[in-house]
N, C-alpha and C positions, 0 to 999 in steps of 0.2 A: 463423137462423144468423147469428152475429156474426163479422165479419171484423176481425181485429186490425190496426191500422195501425202498431203498434209493430214496428220492425225489430230484428233481433238483430244486435248489434255494439257497438263501443265508441264513446263520444262523443268529440268533439274534446278536451274537458277531460281525460278519462281518459287519452287518448294523450299529451297534453302533460305530465301528471303523471308518467307512466311514463318518458318521455324525460328529464325533469328528474332523476328519481331515478337513472337509469342514468348520466347525465352527472356527477352528484355522486359516485357510487361510483367511476367511472373516474378522476376527478380525484384522489380520495383514494388510489387504488391507484398512480397515477403518482408522487404525492408520496412515498408509502412506499417505492416502488422506488428513487427517487433517494437517499433516506436510507440504504437498504440498500447501495447501490453505494458510497456514501461510506465507510460502516463497513467494507465488504469491502476497499476500497483501503487503509484505515488498518491493518486486520488484516494484510494482506499486507506492508505496510511494516515493521511490528513483527516479523513472522515472518522477513522477509528479513534484517533487522539482527541478529536473534538467531542465525540460521544463519551470517552473516558473522562475528559475534563468536566463535562456536565454532571456525570455521576459523582465525581469527586466534590463538586460544589454542593450537591444535595447532601452528601455525607458531612461536609464541613458545616452546613447549616444546622444539622442535627447534633453534632458532637463538638463543634467549635475548634476542630483540628482535623487535619488530613491523616489517613492511615500512616503509621510510622514504618519506615523501612530504611534505616541508616545505611545499610550495605547495598541496598538496591534489590529489586526483584524483577524478574522477567515476566512481563504480563502475558497472559494467554497460555502459560505453561502450567504444570501440575499444581503448583502452590498458589497460583493467582488466576484462576479461571473465572471468578466472579467477585464482585464487590458487595460484601454482606453488610447488614445493618448492625454489626458488632464493633466493638472498640478496635479489634485487630484489622478489620476491613477486608483485606484480601483473603480469599478462601478457596478451597477446592470444591466445596459444595455450599450452596446458599439456600436458606429457607425463606428469607425475606430480603431479596437482593435490591440494591440500588442499580446494579448492572448485572443481569443474569449471565451473560456471556462476555467476558473480556476477550477481545479479538487479539490474535497474534499476527505478527508481520506476514504479509502474503508472499514474501520472498525468503531469502536466507538470513535476514537480519532479525533483530529482536527489538521489542519495546521495553526500555529499561526505566522503571519507576523508582524514584528515590525521594524520601522525605526524612530529614534528620530530626527536626523538632516539631513537626506537625503544623507549623505556621505557614509553610510553603512546600512545594514539591517541584520536581522536574520529571518530565518523561522524555527520554532521548529516543529519537527515531532517526533513520537514515533514508534520505530521498535519493533516487537514482538520477533524477533530472530536476531542472528548475520548474517550480509550480507554485501558483498562488502567491507570488512575490517572494518566494523562498528559493535559495540556491540549492543545487545538488550537494549532498553530503549530510553531515550531522545537523539535526534540527532539534531544538529544545522547546518543549511545551511547559509553560508555567501557568499559574492562575491568571496572569495578565495576558497570555497569548502565546503565539508561536514565533520563534526567531531562529536565525542561523547561529550556530555556536561560535 
């Protein structure tokens, strides 16, 4: 009768290879997740600006001009959380809103609205990456559409 001295189990090399493969796969997953988050924030920015443009067009249809803000106003913050059906437009509280909640930037940037004469406006946003035919960086929304600055 022969007794086998071979034990059943994994060698140290096999375990190290498995740990290295798991580490590599988790690193790739984290990198892909960061990229997906960046794209999601940019998609939200574009969607927010399109919604705001639609509300501004409804406002313009009723009043014949866009809300005035020659110095510019940061959308989604205390003074411009909704677009009201008043001549001033932007408000902290709205009874009859065109847009009840004006979104703020999902990152650390701001949406900056400016209209000097009420005939046109600009909304400045900042994209983290290229999306929807737009390059990363400053993007300007006007009544005619979105474009890089």
